[in-house]
N, C-alpha and C positions, 0 to 999 in steps of 0.2 A: 192445506194452506189456510192461514187465518183470514177471516172476512175483513172488509174495510172497517166495520164497526170494531172488531177485535183489535185491528191494528191501531185504530184511533185510541181505544181504551189503553192499549199497552203504551202508546206514545205518551198519553197523559200521565200514566203511572210513572214512566221513566222521568218525565219532566218534574213531576212532584217530588219524586225520590231525590233527584239531583238538587232540586231546590232545598229540600230538607237537609241534605248533606252540606250544601253551601251555607245554609243558615247556621248549622251546627259549627262548621268551620269558622264562620265569621264570629259566632258567639265565643268560640274558644280564643280566637285572635283578640277579640275585644277584652275578654277577661285577662288574657296575658298582657295586653297593652295597659289595662287598668292596674294590674299588679306591678308592672314595670314603672308606672307613673308614680308610685308611692315613694315617699321620702326614703333616702338612703341613710343607713346608720352613720353616726359621727362618734368620735372618741369622747363620749360624755359620761361623767360620773353619774350613775343613777340616783345617788343620794343628794343631787344638787338641784333638783327641779323646784322652781319657784314660779309664782304667777303675779300679774298685776293687771289693773284695768281702771278706767275712768268712767264714772256715771254708770250706764248700763253695763259697760265692760267691767266696772268695779263689782257690780252685783254678780256678774258671770265669774270673775276671778274668785270671789268668795265661795260660789257654788262649787267650782272645780276644786278649790282648796279643801272644803269640808267633805265633799263626796269622795275624794281620793287622798285623804290625809296620810295614808300609809306611803304614798309616793311624794306628795308635795311637802316641801320643807318650810314654806313661808309664803306670805301674800302681802302685796301692797295695794291698798284700795283707796281710790280718789273719788270724792263726791258720790258716795253710795252708802247704803245701810247694811244691816245684818242679813245673814243667810235666811232664805225663805221669807223675807219681809212681806212680800205680796201675798203669800199663802195661796197662790193660784188665782188671784183676783186682780184684774187690771184696775179696778176702782181703788183697791188698796195701793197698788203700784203708783198710780198717779196722785194719790192723796197722802196717806201717812208715810209712804216710803220715799217721797220727794219733798213735798211741802212740809211734812211733819205736822199736819194740821190736826192730827189725833195721835194719841199715845201709841207707840209701837210696843206690842206685847212681848218684850224681850224674854221674860221668864218663860212664857209659853213656847216661844221659838227655841229656847234652850231645851225644854222638855221634849219638844218634837224632834229636835236634832238627836237627842239621846235615844228616843224610841226608834227613829229611822236606823240608827246604828245597831240597835238590838235586833231589829228586823232584818238586818243585812242589806238594806237598801243603800247605805253609804258605809265607808270604812269606819272602824271603831274610833270613838272620839278621843281615845288615849293617844292616837297618832297626832293630835293637835298640840299636846301638852308642851313639847319642847320646840315648837315652831316659832318663827319670828314674824311679826306683823307691823306694817307701817301704814298709818292712816293719815290722809290729807283732806282737809276741808277748808274752803274759803269763807270767811265771815261775810263777804259780799256776794256770795252765791245766790242768784235770784231764783234758782230752781230747787236746790237741795238745802233744806233747813238744818240748822245746827243740831236740832233734836235728833235728826237722822244719824248724824255722825256720832252723837252721844250714845245712841242705841247700839251702833256698830262697835264702839269701844267697849261698852258694857258687855256685849255678847262675847267678844274675844277675850276680855279679861277673866271671864268665867271659865274659859276652856284652855287658855294659854298661860304659861308663866307670866305674871303681870309685868315683870321687868323686861320681857321681850316684846312688849307692845309699845310703840311710839306713836304719839298723836301730834300732828302739826296743824294748828288752827291759824291760818294765815289771815291777817287783818284786811288785806287789800284784794285777795284773790276772789274772782268770780267763779263761774262754772267752767273751769279750764284746767289743763294740765300744766303744772308750773315748769318754767325753764328760766335760764339766765341769758337767753339769746336776746341781745339788744335789738334785733330786727323783728322779733316776734310782736304780735299785738300786745296792747296793754294788759296788765294782770287782771283788770276788771272786765275786759272785753269778752264777749261771747260771739266769736266769729271763726270761720275756717282758718287754719286747721284745728281749732280748739286747743291751742297752746297759748300761754301768756307769759310775758316777761315779768316774773314775780321775784327776780333776784335770787332764785333758788333753782339749781340744776336738779329737777325732780328725778330724772332717770338715774343719774349718778347717785343721788342721795338714797333713793329707795333700794337700789342694787347694793349700795354700801351697807345698809341696815340688814338686808337679807343675807348677804354673803360675808360681811366683815369688811375691813378696810380695803379700798381699791387703790390700784396704782394710778398715777396721773394719766388722764385720757387725752393729752395733747398729742395726737397721732395724725398722720396723713389722712385725708378723706377716705373713710372706709369704702371698700368696693365689693364686699361680699354679699350684697343683697340680691336675692334671686326670687323669681316667682315659681310656684309649684301648683300642681293640679290637685284641687280638693275634691274633685268629683268621685274618685274611688272611695274616699272616706264618707262622703254624703250617701253614696249608694249603699255602702256596707252598713251604716247605722240607720238608714231610713230617713235622714233629715232632708226636708225640702227647703230649709232656710239658708244653707251654706252657699257662699259664692263659688263660682267655678275655680277661682284662683285665690291663693294665699301667698304670703311672703315669708321667706326664711333668710336670716342673716347668719352667715358662718364666718367668724374671724379666720384669718389666714392660718393661725396656729391650730385651728380645729377642723381642718379638712380631713377627710377620711385618710387613714394611713399615717397621720401625724402622731408624734409621741406624746404630745401634751394632753392631759386630762382636762376636759372643758366642762363648763356648767351650762344648764339649760334654763332659760327664762321665757315664759309664755306671756304675751301681751295681748289683752282683749281690748279692742277699740270701743268707743262709745257710740251712741246713736249719731248718725250722719257723719261719722268720723272714719268710716271704712272706705275701702278702695272705690266703691261704686259712686261715692260722693266727692272724694278729694284725692283719689289716686294714692300715691305713696307719700303725700306731703307730711302727714303726721309722723310716719315712720322716719323720714329723713330729717325732720326738723325738731323732733322731741328730745334729742340728745342720747337716745338709747344706743345708736350705732357706734358713736365715739367711745362711750363708756364700755360697751361690750367688746369692741376690737382690742382695747388695751388690757382687758381683764379676762380674756378667753371665755366669753359668755355667748353661747349660741342663742339667738332670739327667734322665736316662732311667733308670727303674726297671723293667726287664723282670721278668716273674714266671713261675715254674713252678708246676705243680699237683701235689699229692700224688696218687698213683695206685698201683694194683696191676698194671696192664698199660699201659705198662711198669712194672716193679717199682720204685716210688719212694715208699713210704708217708710219708716225712718231708719231701717237697717239696723235694728237693735238686736243684741243677743237676747236669748229667751230667758228672762228672769221672772216672768209671771205666768207662763204656761201656754204660749201660743202654739207650741209644737207638742203639747201633751201634758197631762197632769204630773208626770214624773220628771218635769223639767229640771229639778234640783237634785236628783239622785243619780246613781250609776246607770239607771235605765233611761236617762235622758238621751235623746238622739243626738243633740248637739254636744253634750259632754262626752258621749262615747266616741264621736267623730274626732274630737280634739285629743282624747286619750289615746286613740289609735295613732294619730300623728306623732305624739310623744313616744309611744311604744316603738314606732319605726325608727325614730331618731336614736333611741336607746339600743336598738338592735334586738328587741324582744322578739320571741317567737310569735308569728302571726297565727291567729285562729284560722281554722279551715273554713273556706267559704261555704 
């Protein structure tokens, strides 16, 4: 018969073994739950992916466009500058890329873009040639100077068919997303939810440029806005900056199983414009939902979280390198996370964990 010491040792072994089995089972359940929490495919044309963003979101939209130009067919950028403007420096980001207080080296940025493509860090620049680009800047913007928008326009006109680039320089607009909503703050205002009544339906106008003429968007109040779990995407990419939840808008005609082929547009919010600061106010008041419902456009609103580790207290997308020096390439943890969201919506095969 085993001694008391042996019995104790055996009991401890059994407890540890059961604990390991339970942990393994829990791990498998968590992995399965994370897999199930990912976005479901919708009937989306894979050749219809476009992006937009304002301010920091505008920089992020440009990064996503250039890094994945084989996928993305066009970009709309509001109050932001060219790809890799900051070159990994917060000082450049706050200086030349916002105030425009020193010349932005556009020629060098173009050379660096070409080299990154040659090195395979981003898609070939040939993928940009036939894309459509919409640029908006407010002449009354107190944060982003006109020289920054000039550099963005110069950058894109060097890579995209010039006739496909449209620039709107609004004489009254401040640092805001333009709408025609009479209840919105004044066009010159800089206040939550960072939209302004500029007499221009920015969402409809930019989508119209990216996709061609849209049908009238006077539809009943859209109801297809849902929250989704971003944690599986953050965990898979290694990003510490993503919020737990993002938003997805699916028009009624674009639900899974529908016969209509729909389009996909990704909207990147600006600093202090994400859900952690203003909830879904920007999403609901920007005009995107109404235009998308009437024109079969699925909208993805990924979200980042304010944090001090990494240092991002204003909840900005990473356009200067706070989550790593590869912030603007396909190795970027944030770009990879959003690319995986897009892939799931398109029904692409997922990479093995």
